[in-house]
C-alpha positions, 0 to 999 in steps of 0.5 A, a space after each residue: 064235867 060236860 065233856 065226860 057226860 058227852 063221852 059217856 053218852 056218845 055210844 048211845 048217840 051212835 047206836 040211836 040209828 033209824 031204819 029208813 027202808 027195808 026191802 028184799 034182796 035181789 037174790 038168795 046168796 048175797 055176799 057183797 054190798 056197796 053204794 056208789 053212783 047213786 045206786 046200791 050194788 049187790 053180788 050173789 056168791 052163788 049165781 055170780 050176778 051183780 045187781 044195781 039196786 035203787 036204794 029208795 025202793 029196792 027195785 033192780 035197775 040192772 044186772 050183769 053176770 060176772 065171768 071168770 077171767 082165769 082158768 087156773 081156779 074156780 073163784 067165788 064172789 066174796 065182796 064188793 066195792 064202788 069207787 072211781 065210777 067202777 064196781 070192784 068185785 073180790 073173787 077168791 078160791 079155797 086158797 088164800 089167792 084171789 083177784 079183784 075184778 073191775 067192771 063199769 056200771 053197765 057190766 063191761 069188764 075193765 080188768 083185774 089185779 091180784 089179791 093175796 089174803 
């Protein structure tokens, strides 16, 4: 009976989160957000800027512009991830074709690979 009580209370425990901090986004069209390397990372789908943000106070620590590495389509940033010391940025077009761009935290281009959705 105790297990059943815990299972019934589990959703309440999961959703009992506390907001620790809020701050304004660094740009107006944020389309991707990630955490890694001690920083929060955001990408703006309109300006194509990637921002490194201090997660404690929202201060922008650095930023870089994402350059389009293709000539065959005009991609838009649509997602962001951080792993293995790199920022991974999903760029897509109006079709189901896209690429994942890799950047180091300083904004230096490290390559890309295809992504079919």
